[in-house]
C-alpha positions in Angstrom: 4.9 4.8 -9.0 8.3 3.5 -9.6 11.8 5.0 -9.2 14.7 5.4 -6.8 14.6 7.8 -3.9 14.7 11.3 -5.1 13.3 10.6 -8.6 10.1 12.6 -8.0 7.6 9.8 -7.3 5.9 11.6 -4.4 5.5 14.8 -6.4 3.7 13.0 -9.2 1.7 10.8 -6.8 0.5 13.9 -5.0 -0.6 15.4 -8.3 -2.6 12.2 -9.0 -4.0 12.3 -5.5 -5.2 15.9 -6.2 -7.0 14.6 -9.3 -9.0 12.1 -7.2 -6.8 9.0 -6.7 -6.1 7.7 -3.2 -2.4 7.8 -2.5 -0.8 5.1 -0.4 2.7 5.9 0.8 5.1 3.6 2.6 7.1 6.6 3.7 4.0 8.3 5.1 3.2 5.3 7.3 6.8 5.0 8.5 6.9 8.7 9.3 3.7 8.6 11.2 5.0 5.6 13.2 8.0 7.8 14.3 10.7 6.6 12.0 13.0 9.4 10.8 15.7 7.6 8.9 15.9 4.8 6.3 16.2 1.9 6.1 13.8 1.0 8.8 14.0 -2.4 10.7 12.9 -5.4 8.6 10.1 -6.3 11.0 8.6 -2.9 10.8 9.0 -2.9 7.0 7.1 -6.2 6.7 4.3 -4.9 9.1 3.9 -1.6 7.1 3.8 -3.5 3.8 1.2 -5.9 5.1 -1.0 -3.0 6.3 -0.6 -1.2 2.9 -1.4 -4.4 1.0 -4.6 -4.9 3.0 -5.6 -1.2 2.5 -4.9 -1.5 -1.2 -7.2 -4.6 -1.6 -9.9 -2.9 0.4 -9.8 0.3 -1.8 -9.6 -1.6 -5.1 -12.6 -3.8 -4.1 -14.5 -0.6 -3.5 -13.6 0.7 -7.0 -11.2 3.3 -5.7 -8.3 4.3 -8.0 -5.1 4.1 -6.1 -1.6 5.3 -6.6 1.1 3.5 -4.8 3.9 5.9 -3.8 6.6 3.2 -3.3 10.0 2.8 -4.9 9.1 -0.6 -6.5 12.9 -1.0 -6.9 12.8 -4.6 -8.2 10.8 -6.4 -10.8 10.1 -9.1 -8.2 8.4 -6.5 -6.0 6.4 -5.1 -8.9 5.3 -8.6 -10.0 4.2 -9.4 -6.4 1.8 -6.5 -6.5 0.5 -7.5 -9.9 -0.2 -11.0 -8.6 -2.0 -9.5 -5.6 -4.3 -7.5 -7.9 -4.8 -10.1 -10.6 -7.6 -12.0 -8.9 -9.5 -8.6 -8.6 -9.3 -8.1 -12.4 -6.9 -5.2 -12.0 -3.9 -4.7 -14.4 -1.9 -1.9 -12.8 0.0 0.7 -14.9 3.6 1.4 -13.8 4.6 5.0 -13.9 8.4 5.1 -14.0 10.3 8.2 -13.1 13.5 7.9 -15.2 15.4 10.7 -13.5 19.1 11.1 -14.0 21.5 9.9 -11.3 23.0 13.4 -10.7 19.5 14.9 -10.2 18.4 12.2 -7.9 21.6 12.5 -5.7 21.3 16.3 -5.6 17.6 16.0 -4.5 18.5 13.5 -1.8 21.4 15.7 -0.5 19.0 18.6 -0.1 16.6 16.7 2.1 16.1 18.0 5.6 13.8 15.4 7.3 11.0 17.9 7.4 8.2 15.5 6.4 7.6 12.0 5.2 8.6 12.7 1.6 11.9 14.1 2.9 13.7 11.2 4.5 17.4 11.9 4.7 19.8 9.3 3.2 23.5 9.2 3.2 25.2 9.8 -0.2 26.3 6.2 -0.2 22.8 4.8 0.5 21.2 7.1 -2.1 23.8 6.0 -4.7 23.2 2.3 -3.8 19.5 2.7 -4.1 19.9 4.3 -7.6 22.6 1.8 -8.8 20.6 -1.3 -7.7 17.2 -0.1 -9.1 15.8 -2.4 -11.7 14.1 -0.2 -14.3 10.7 -1.6 -15.5 10.1 -2.6 -19.1 7.0 -3.0 -21.2 7.3 -6.7 -20.8 6.0 -6.3 -17.3 2.7 -4.7 -18.4 1.4 -1.2 -19.0 4.2 1.3 -18.6 4.4 5.1 -18.6 7.9 6.6 -18.5 8.4 10.2 -17.2 11.8 11.6 -17.9 
C-alpha cells in the first residue's frame, strides 16, 4: 500500500486481509505500544520498522501473501523494501491510493483517535505529509493506481 495519511490505505489493506493476505501495519504496532499521536519518536520508529521487516521476511519465506499497510511516502523507502525482498525472489506490487488532497485532509480532520487507523494529525502535519509524498511510477516496478 502506498499513499499519504487519509488516502484510504487501511481500508483497502483490510479488504485484502479479508481475502486472505496477512496485513502488517506500522500504525497498529505503534497503537498497541501505547502511542496515540504521530509522529512517534525516531528510536521507536526504527524499532517498529525492524520488527515489521523481520516479520515480513518470516511470512514471505513461508509463502504467505502480505500487504504492507504503510505510507511508503518516498521512493527511497519503497526501494528499500524491494531490495529486502529481492533475494527471496519476490517482486512486490505497489498499490497507490491517488486520493485528492481535499479528500485526504477532510478524512484526517474527522479522525477521533478511536483506533490504530485513526491517528489524529494536525492540519499542518497532514498537509505536509500530503505535499511531500513522492508518488510512485511504473519505473519502480509493478504498480496499481486506485483513484
